[in-house]
C-alpha positions in Angstrom: 158.7 -21.3 68.3 155.8 -21.4 66.1 154.2 -24.6 65.9 151.4 -26.7 64.6 149.3 -27.4 67.5 147.1 -30.6 67.6 144.5 -31.5 70.3 144.9 -34.5 72.6 143.3 -35.3 75.9 143.0 -37.7 78.7 138.9 -37.4 79.7 138.2 -39.3 83.1 134.6 -39.6 84.3 133.3 -41.7 87.6 130.0 -42.3 88.1 129.5 -45.9 90.6 131.9 -45.3 93.2 132.4 -48.2 95.4 132.7 -45.8 98.8 130.5 -42.7 97.8 127.0 -42.0 96.8 127.1 -42.5 93.1 127.0 -39.4 90.5 124.9 -39.8 87.4 126.8 -37.9 84.7 130.3 -37.9 85.4 130.8 -40.8 82.7 128.5 -38.7 80.1 130.9 -35.4 80.9 134.2 -37.7 80.1 132.8 -38.8 76.6 130.9 -35.5 75.8 134.2 -33.6 76.6 136.4 -35.9 74.4 133.7 -35.7 71.4 133.7 -31.6 71.5 137.4 -31.7 71.2 136.9 -34.1 68.0 134.3 -32.6 66.5 136.1 -30.6 63.7 139.5 -32.8 64.3 138.3 -36.2 64.1 141.9 -37.3 62.8 143.0 -36.5 66.7 141.1 -39.5 68.4 143.9 -42.0 68.6 145.4 -39.3 71.0 142.0 -38.9 72.8 141.5 -41.4 75.6 138.4 -41.7 77.6 138.6 -43.5 80.9 135.6 -44.5 82.7 134.0 -47.9 83.9 131.9 -48.4 80.9 134.9 -47.4 78.5 136.4 -50.2 76.3 139.8 -51.7 76.5 142.4 -49.3 74.9 145.6 -50.5 73.5 144.8 -54.2 75.3 144.7 -52.5 78.6 141.9 -52.1 81.1 140.0 -48.3 81.5 138.3 -49.0 84.7 139.3 -46.0 86.6 140.8 -47.5 89.6 143.6 -45.5 91.4 145.9 -48.2 89.8 144.7 -47.9 86.3 144.1 -44.1 86.1 147.4 -43.5 87.2 149.0 -45.7 84.8 147.1 -44.3 81.8 147.8 -40.5 83.3 151.6 -41.2 83.2 151.6 -43.1 79.7 149.5 -40.2 78.2 151.8 -37.4 79.9 155.0 -39.6 78.7 153.5 -40.1 74.9 156.4 -39.0 72.3 153.2 -38.0 70.1 152.2 -35.2 72.4 155.2 -33.2 71.3 152.9 -31.2 68.9 149.6 -31.0 70.9 147.8 -29.4 73.5 146.6 -31.9 76.3 143.7 -31.6 77.8 143.4 -33.3 81.2 139.8 -33.7 82.2 138.2 -35.1 85.6 134.5 -35.3 86.3 134.0 -37.2 89.7 134.5 -36.7 93.5 137.4 -34.3 95.1 138.1 -34.3 98.7 140.5 -32.3 100.7 142.1 -33.6 103.8 144.2 -31.6 106.2 144.7 -29.1 103.2 145.5 -31.7 100.8 143.4 -32.2 98.0 143.0 -35.5 96.0 140.8 -36.4 93.3 139.0 -39.7 93.9 139.3 -43.1 91.7 136.3 -45.3 91.7 137.8 -47.4 94.3 139.0 -44.5 96.4 137.9 -44.3 100.1 137.0 -41.4 101.9 138.5 -42.5 104.9 142.0 -43.0 103.6 142.6 -40.6 100.7 146.3 -40.6 101.5 146.5 -44.1 100.1 143.4 -44.2 97.9 143.1 -41.3 96.3 145.4 -39.2 93.8 147.1 -36.0 95.0 146.3 -33.2 92.8 149.8 -31.9 93.4 151.0 -35.3 91.9 148.6 -35.1 88.8 149.8 -31.4 88.4 153.3 -32.1 88.6 153.0 -34.9 86.0 151.3 -32.4 83.4 154.2 -30.1 84.1 156.5 -32.6 83.2 154.5 -33.7 80.5 155.9 -34.2 76.6 152.8 -31.8 75.3 153.5 -29.0 73.7 151.0 -27.5 76.3 148.7 -28.7 78.8 145.3 -27.7 80.7 144.0 -29.1 83.6 139.9 -29.4 84.0 138.3 -30.5 87.4 135.0 -30.8 87.8 135.2 -32.1 91.1 134.3 -31.3 94.9 130.7 -32.8 95.1 128.4 -32.1 98.1 128.0 -35.6 99.5 131.9 -35.8 100.6 132.6 -32.1 101.4 130.9 -32.2 104.7 133.3 -34.7 105.9 136.6 -32.6 105.9 138.2 -29.3 104.3 136.8 -27.5 101.1 138.4 -29.1 98.1 140.4 -27.0 95.8 142.6 -24.6 97.9 145.9 -26.6 97.7 145.0 -27.4 93.8 144.8 -23.5 93.3 148.1 -22.6 95.5 149.9 -25.6 93.6 148.6 -24.8 89.8 150.2 -21.4 90.8 153.2 -22.5 91.9 153.9 -25.2 89.0 152.6 -22.8 86.6 150.0 -25.4 85.3 146.7 -24.0 83.8 144.0 -25.1 85.2 140.2 -24.8 85.6 138.5 -25.8 88.6 134.3 -26.2 88.5 133.9 -24.0 91.5 135.6 -21.9 94.2 137.1 -23.7 97.2 134.5 -24.4 99.7 131.5 -24.2 97.0 129.9 -27.3 95.8 130.2 -28.9 91.9 126.3 -30.2 91.2 124.9 -32.0 88.6 121.5 -31.3 87.1 118.8 -34.3 85.2 117.7 -31.6 82.9 120.9 -31.7 80.5 122.6 -35.0 81.9 125.5 -33.3 83.0 127.1 -31.5 85.5 126.3 -28.0 85.5 130.2 -27.0 84.9 130.5 -29.4 82.0 127.7 -28.5 80.4 128.9 -24.9 80.5 132.1 -25.7 79.6 130.7 -28.1 76.4 128.7 -24.8 75.2 131.3 -22.7 75.7 133.8 -24.7 73.4 131.3 -25.4 70.9 129.7 -21.4 71.0 133.1 -19.6 71.0 134.5 -21.5 67.9 138.7 -20.5 68.8 138.0 -19.7 72.4 141.1 -18.5 74.4 141.8 -19.6 77.7 140.7 -16.1 79.3 137.9 -15.8 77.1 136.5 -19.4 77.9 136.9 -18.5 81.7 135.0 -15.1 81.2 132.1 -16.9 79.7 132.4 -19.7 82.4 132.1 -17.3 85.4 129.1 -15.7 83.3 127.2 -18.9 82.6 127.8 -21.4 85.3 126.1 -18.9 87.9 123.2 -18.5 85.3 122.6 -22.1 84.9 122.6 -22.7 89.0 119.9 -19.9 89.2 117.7 -21.2 86.2 117.9 -24.6 88.0 117.0 -23.3 91.7 120.5 -24.6 92.8 123.1 -22.7 95.3 126.0 -21.1 93.0 129.2 -22.1 92.0 131.7 -19.9 90.3 134.2 -21.5 88.3 137.9 -20.6 89.1 140.8 -20.5 86.7 144.6 -20.5 87.2 146.7 -19.4 84.4 149.8 -16.8 83.8 148.6 -14.0 81.1 150.8 -15.8 78.4 148.6 -18.9 79.5 145.5 -16.9 79.3 146.3 -16.0 75.5 146.3 -19.4 74.9 143.9 -21.0 71.6 142.3 -23.7 73.3 140.7 -25.0 70.0 143.1 -23.9 67.0 141.9 -24.7 63.6 143.4 -27.7 62.4 146.6 -27.0 60.6 146.7 -23.8 61.8 150.1 -22.6 63.3 150.2 -21.3 66.7 152.7 -19.4 68.5 
């Protein structure tokens, strides 16, 4: 049914991990991602949540990204009735690790020695998004960082498999086994810098056209910064690939 597609997001960024080497620009990634969605639709601000260690409280609740808080906010957003006419973006910039073939995104208090009890399974996140009240959803993971990848399996393989199985469109910042990197040149992760650029430049991108842009641009940026290559990966059905990601405010989208 045609509907008036609006925007919403939960944008998560974590730098000062308790048990990992700190990241530098994940919070900046999360704030900039939220802002790019609001650049020509400021009215969407009440439906665009930013969860990071320096974020102000929302609706009287702490946004400090512990496992308990993160999961509570994810559930609240997914179950929010105001999502019914919206494309809900779920963006995460932080650590992702795999243990025995199971992928986890790590909250600020996540322990690499015990991801089963301190991380959030990407499978659980994908199931939550599949069942969300939103008209459409899109998961974006800038995760899987070099410092932790040495300790276990490559992050991303299970996430790709589950995203396909559950048919939740998902963009990963790199292929399973590759590393997602930051650069001080732009105060962002390489992938997120390219993502923001792609959303700004390609005014009404489809998921397919954004994927093509990222697959070309991210390796180019790695080369420019003398960093090992990372190549983003998008999982989507043919129909999801045609989804317009930043529909014109008020436009009717099928």
